[in-house]
C-alpha positions in Angstrom: 177.1 195.7 -135.2 179.6 194.1 -134.5 178.4 193.3 -130.7 175.8 190.8 -132.1 178.6 189.2 -134.6 180.3 188.5 -131.1 177.1 187.5 -129.2 176.8 185.5 -132.8 180.2 184.1 -132.3 180.0 182.9 -128.6 176.5 181.4 -129.2 177.5 179.2 -131.9 180.7 178.1 -130.0 178.6 176.6 -127.4 176.1 174.9 -129.1 179.2 173.3 -130.7 180.7 172.4 -127.3 177.8 170.7 -125.9 177.9 169.0 -129.5 181.4 168.0 -128.7 181.2 166.4 -125.5 177.9 165.5 -126.3 179.2 163.1 -129.0 182.8 162.9 -128.3 181.8 162.0 -124.0 185.9 162.7 -123.2 185.2 162.0 -119.4 184.0 158.7 -120.0 186.4 157.6 -122.1 189.3 158.8 -119.8 187.1 156.6 -117.1 187.4 153.7 -119.2 191.3 154.3 -119.8 191.8 154.1 -115.9 189.4 151.6 -115.6 191.7 149.4 -118.2 189.0 149.2 -120.9 190.3 149.8 -124.4 187.5 152.0 -125.5 188.9 154.6 -128.6 187.3 157.9 -129.1 185.7 156.6 -132.8 183.5 153.8 -130.8 182.1 156.2 -128.3 181.2 158.0 -131.2 179.4 155.1 -133.6 177.6 154.0 -130.2 175.7 157.9 -130.1 175.1 158.0 -134.1 173.9 153.9 -133.1 172.2 155.3 -131.0 173.4 153.6 -128.5 174.2 154.8 -124.4 178.0 155.1 -123.8 177.8 154.9 -120.7 175.9 151.7 -120.3 178.1 150.0 -122.3 181.2 151.4 -121.0 180.0 150.9 -117.1 179.0 147.7 -117.7 182.4 147.0 -119.3 184.0 148.3 -116.5 182.0 146.1 -113.8 182.8 143.1 -116.1 186.8 143.9 -116.5 186.9 144.5 -112.8 185.4 141.2 -112.4 187.9 139.6 -114.3 185.2 138.6 -117.2 186.6 139.1 -120.4 183.5 141.2 -123.0 184.0 143.2 -126.1 182.2 146.3 -126.6 180.7 144.8 -130.0 178.9 141.9 -127.9 177.3 144.6 -125.2 176.5 146.8 -128.3 174.4 143.7 -130.7 172.7 142.4 -127.1 171.4 146.4 -126.4 170.3 147.1 -130.2 168.6 143.4 -130.3 166.2 144.5 -126.9 168.7 142.7 -124.0 168.7 144.1 -120.8 172.8 144.8 -120.4 173.7 146.0 -116.5 171.5 142.9 -115.7 173.0 139.9 -117.5 176.5 141.4 -116.4 174.8 140.9 -113.0 174.2 137.6 -113.6 177.1 136.7 -115.2 179.6 137.7 -111.9 177.0 136.3 -109.5 176.9 133.1 -111.4 181.3 133.2 -111.6 181.4 133.9 -107.7 179.3 131.0 -107.2 181.0 129.2 -109.6 177.8 128.5 -111.8 178.8 127.6 -115.2 176.8 130.5 -117.2 178.3 131.8 -120.7 177.6 135.2 -122.2 175.7 133.2 -125.0 173.6 131.8 -122.7 173.2 134.5 -120.3 171.9 136.8 -123.4 169.3 134.0 -124.5 168.1 134.2 -121.5 167.6 137.8 -121.4 165.9 137.5 -124.9 163.8 135.1 -123.4 161.6 137.8 -121.3 163.1 135.9 -118.1 165.1 137.8 -115.8 168.6 136.2 -116.1 169.7 138.1 -112.8 166.5 136.6 -110.4 167.9 133.1 -112.0 171.1 133.0 -111.0 169.4 133.8 -107.2 167.5 131.1 -107.6 170.1 128.7 -109.1 172.2 129.4 -105.3 169.2 130.3 -103.2 166.4 127.6 -104.0 162.8 129.4 -104.1 159.4 127.8 -102.0 156.8 128.3 -103.9 153.6 127.9 -101.6 150.4 126.3 -104.0 146.4 127.3 -103.3 144.7 124.9 -101.5 143.9 121.9 -103.4 140.7 119.3 -102.2 140.5 116.2 -103.5 138.3 113.2 -101.9 139.9 109.7 -100.1 138.1 106.9 -101.5 136.2 106.8 -98.2 134.3 109.6 -99.7 136.1 112.1 -96.9 136.8 115.4 -98.9 140.6 117.0 -97.3 142.1 120.6 -98.9 146.3 120.0 -98.7 148.4 123.1 -98.9 152.3 122.3 -99.5 155.4 124.1 -99.9 157.8 123.4 -103.6 161.8 124.0 -102.6 162.8 125.1 -106.4 166.4 126.0 -108.3 166.4 127.8 -111.0 167.6 125.3 -114.3 169.4 127.9 -116.4 170.4 124.8 -118.8 166.1 125.2 -118.8 165.2 128.6 -118.7 165.4 128.6 -122.1 162.1 127.0 -123.2 161.0 125.3 -119.9 157.9 125.6 -118.7 157.6 128.0 -115.7 155.4 127.8 -111.6 152.0 127.3 -113.4 153.1 124.2 -114.8 155.2 123.5 -111.7 151.7 124.6 -109.8 150.0 122.5 -111.7 152.1 119.1 -111.9 152.1 119.3 -107.9 148.3 120.5 -107.2 147.5 117.6 -109.6 150.2 114.3 -107.7 148.5 116.0 -104.4 144.4 115.0 -105.8 146.1 111.5 -107.5 147.7 110.8 -103.8 144.9 111.8 -101.9 142.4 109.8 -104.6 144.2 106.3 -104.0 144.0 106.6 -100.4 141.2 104.1 -98.8 140.7 106.7 -95.6 141.5 109.9 -95.2 142.6 108.7 -91.9 145.4 107.4 -93.7 146.7 110.0 -94.9 146.2 112.0 -92.1 148.5 109.7 -90.2 150.8 109.8 -92.8 150.8 113.0 -94.9 154.6 112.8 -95.6 153.2 110.1 -98.5 151.9 112.7 -100.2 155.1 114.5 -100.8 157.3 111.6 -101.4 154.6 110.6 -104.1 154.0 113.7 -105.6 157.6 113.2 -106.0 158.8 110.4 -106.9 156.5 111.7 -110.3 159.2 113.6 -112.1 157.5 116.6 -112.1 160.1 119.5 -112.6 160.5 117.8 -116.4 161.0 119.9 -119.1 160.2 122.9 -116.9 163.0 125.7 -115.6 163.0 124.8 -111.7 164.7 121.7 -111.0 162.1 120.2 -107.4 164.2 119.7 -104.3 161.8 119.1 -102.3 157.8 118.9 -101.6 156.7 119.6 -98.2 152.6 119.2 -96.9 152.2 122.4 -94.5 148.8 122.1 -93.6 145.5 119.3 -94.4 142.4 119.7 -93.8 139.5 118.1 -93.8 136.6 119.0 -95.7 132.6 117.9 -96.3 132.1 114.3 -96.7 131.0 114.0 -100.2 130.5 110.5 -100.4 127.5 110.9 -97.8 126.7 114.5 -99.9 126.5 112.3 -103.5 124.6 109.8 -101.6 121.9 111.8 -100.2 121.3 112.9 -103.5 121.4 110.3 -105.3 118.8 108.8 -103.1 116.8 112.3 -103.4 117.0 111.8 -107.4 115.8 107.9 -107.2 112.8 109.0 -105.1 112.0 111.3 -107.5 112.2 108.9 -110.5 110.1 106.8 -108.2 107.5 109.6 -107.3 107.4 109.8 -111.2 107.3 106.3 -111.6 104.0 105.7 -109.2 102.5 109.1 -110.8 102.6 107.4 -114.4 100.7 104.1 -113.3 98.1 106.2 -111.1 97.0 108.0 -114.2 96.9 105.1 -116.1 94.7 103.4 -113.9 92.7 105.9 -113.7 92.8 105.9 -117.1 91.4 102.2 -117.4 88.6 103.4 -114.4 87.1 105.6 -116.6 87.7 103.7 -119.3 85.7 100.9 -117.8 83.0 103.2 -116.7 82.1 104.3 -120.0 82.1 100.9 -121.4 79.3 100.2 -118.1 77.9 103.0 -119.5 77.6 101.7 -122.9 76.1 98.1 -122.0 73.7 100.0 -119.4 72.2 101.5 -122.8 72.1 98.4 -124.7 70.1 96.7 -121.5 67.9 99.7 -122.1 67.6 99.6 -124.9 67.0 95.4 -125.2 64.0 95.7 -122.3 62.2 98.5 -124.5 61.4 96.0 -126.8 60.3 93.5 -124.2 56.8 95.1 -124.8 56.7 95.4 -128.7 57.5 92.0 -129.0 54.5 91.1 -126.4 52.3 92.6 -128.3 53.3 91.2 -131.5 52.9 88.1 -130.2 49.6 88.1 -128.9 48.4 89.3 -132.9 49.8 86.7 -134.3 48.4 84.3 -131.7 51.5 82.9 -130.4 50.6 83.8 -126.3 47.5 83.7 -125.0 45.6 85.7 -122.3 46.1 82.9 -119.6 49.9 82.3 -120.3 50.5 85.9 -120.2 48.5 86.6 -116.3 51.0 83.0 -115.4 53.8 85.3 -115.9 52.3 88.2 -114.3 52.5 85.6 -111.3 55.6 84.4 -111.4 57.5 87.7 -112.1 55.0 89.2 -109.2 56.3 86.2 -106.8 59.7 86.4 -107.7 59.5 90.5 -106.3 57.9 89.2 -103.5 61.0 86.7 -102.5 63.5 89.5 -103.3 62.2 91.3 -100.9 62.1 88.8 -98.3 65.5 88.1 -98.6 67.0 92.0 -99.0 68.4 91.1 -102.6 65.1 93.3 -104.2 66.4 96.3 -103.4 64.7 100.1 -105.4 61.3 98.1 -105.2 59.3 96.5 -107.6 59.9 96.5 -111.4 56.5 97.4 -112.9 55.1 95.4 -115.6 56.5 95.1 -119.1 51.9 96.1 -119.8 52.1 98.7 -117.4 
């Protein structure tokens, strides 16, 4: 029993020792004291209770103090609790201080909390960054397509990083400027001979307004000749005009065919009326005989006249199809 009690006491002591060293990081406190950073044991315990890693705060304080930047643990704790990257902010402040860039702790934390890499922003501010635009296709006034690639040299503007537009806006504006510049050229040869006109025109438009960057230069890296868009458009227009003309011609032909069929129908109708009228002639002659208005000699004279007329037509060749039958037959 005594051995079990002794083992239990030892176990409790070990657990208590680890809990004490966890909540009271003595080694970290000693390191801070020898580094010239005033941090009390109570502050370290408070960080543990607030679920803040004391090593991040203390090491960042030591780094800032050695670099000559005055900060307090409360400032770093507040930024950490807000979701910021404390070591990255410290590196950015040190880099800006060495490069004689005016960057305060408040500005750095605001940039960091805005979702931007503040250390990278300081690096770009010191060492400008080159952005390559994608291929931008534009058509000159003579209808020739040109494909250009530009290199944009930018420097980060720390004052505009919070709320300023990013690289995508810069690329979109530069692409728009390239299209405008090429489109306003009278000939594609003019652009090929002086590609620097594109960069000068684009640079003069103030494309970095409202962005997180300052455009230092725009250089045209490559200009290639594309398709003859003007000729293609004219060809397509000619083909479209041809199809329209064919459609109108087909419409006129259909109308002509309809008119022709209508005239044939009218001719058939007139011929039927003639035949119907001719069928009434024998009846009229018979009625004339019965009423005494037509004699036999008059009838034979009429027959002779008809025969004589048919003979003349036959001789002249106009009586095609032979003589017609007598009304009395």
